[in-house]
C-alpha positions in Angstrom: -12.3 46.9 186.3 -14.5 47.3 183.3 -14.7 51.2 184.1 -10.9 51.5 183.6 -11.0 49.7 180.5 -13.8 52.0 179.2 -12.2 55.2 180.2 -9.0 53.6 178.1 -10.9 53.1 175.1 -12.3 56.6 175.4 -9.0 58.4 175.3 -8.1 57.5 171.9 -11.2 58.8 170.6 -10.7 62.2 171.9 -6.8 62.1 170.8 -8.4 61.0 167.1 -10.2 64.3 167.1 -7.4 66.3 168.0 -5.2 64.4 165.4 -8.0 65.0 162.9 -7.9 69.0 163.5 -4.4 68.9 163.3 -4.4 67.3 159.7 -7.1 69.9 158.6 -4.6 72.5 159.9 -1.7 71.0 157.8 -4.2 70.9 154.7 -5.2 74.6 155.1 -1.1 75.3 155.6 -0.1 73.6 152.6 -2.9 75.5 150.7 -1.8 78.8 152.0 1.7 78.0 151.1 0.7 76.8 147.4 -1.2 80.4 147.0 1.9 82.2 148.3 4.3 80.3 146.0 1.7 81.1 143.0 1.9 84.8 143.9 5.5 84.8 144.1 5.8 83.6 140.4 3.2 85.8 139.3 5.3 89.0 141.0 8.4 88.2 139.0 6.5 88.6 135.6 4.8 92.0 136.9 6.3 95.2 135.3 7.0 96.7 138.6 10.2 98.0 140.1 13.1 95.4 140.9 13.2 96.7 144.5 9.5 95.8 144.9 10.0 92.8 143.4 12.7 91.5 145.7 11.3 93.1 148.8 7.9 91.4 148.1 9.7 88.1 147.7 11.6 88.3 150.4 8.6 88.9 152.9 6.5 86.1 151.3 9.4 83.7 151.5 9.6 84.7 155.2 6.2 84.1 155.7 6.5 80.8 154.1 9.4 79.9 156.1 7.8 80.8 159.5 4.5 78.8 158.5 6.8 75.8 157.4 8.7 75.6 160.7 5.9 76.4 163.3 3.5 73.8 161.9 5.2 71.0 159.7 8.6 71.0 162.1 6.1 71.3 165.2 7.9 74.2 166.7 4.3 75.6 167.5 3.7 72.5 169.6 7.2 72.1 171.0 8.9 73.7 174.4 9.8 77.2 174.0 13.6 76.2 174.7 13.6 73.8 171.4 12.4 76.8 169.5 15.0 79.3 171.1 17.6 76.6 170.2 16.4 76.6 166.7 16.7 80.4 166.0 20.2 80.3 167.8 21.3 77.8 165.2 19.9 80.1 162.4 21.5 83.2 163.4 24.8 81.0 163.6 24.0 80.0 160.0 23.0 83.5 158.6 26.2 84.8 160.6 28.4 82.4 158.7 26.8 83.0 155.2 27.4 86.8 155.9 30.8 86.1 156.5 31.5 83.9 153.7 29.9 86.3 151.2 31.9 89.1 152.6 35.2 86.9 152.3 34.4 85.5 148.9 32.5 88.2 147.3 32.6 89.5 143.7 35.7 91.6 144.3 37.5 88.7 145.6 36.7 86.5 142.8 37.8 88.8 140.3 40.8 87.6 137.9 44.2 88.7 138.6 46.1 91.0 136.1 49.9 91.0 135.1 50.3 94.0 137.0 49.2 92.3 140.1 51.1 89.2 139.1 54.4 91.3 138.7 54.2 93.3 141.8 53.6 90.4 144.2 56.2 89.1 146.8 58.9 86.8 145.0 58.4 83.0 145.6 61.3 81.7 147.5 62.2 77.8 146.6 
């Protein structure tokens, strides 16, 4: 009976070592995210083309997003099905945002002129 108790005691020790390595991984990822954020701030103030600033910020933000979802949201250690569900929701959200931007874009937000108001259909009361 003491052999099984010793085996149960030995199990948390190996689990603690595994948790400790995840902790170091999380700290390293947090440092990488901090460095990427610093690079993003520096890029904003560099005298380079606007297209280069925007494209580099998009790439760096995508890298940060992927690091956060795979490590801090634990998608790396989850089942593949959970990851697929997450990305399906992400695609649906991006589609919704794209549709809303198309519907309520800058030209839809332009103020009405008096000419447009006079040519509109009459209001029936």
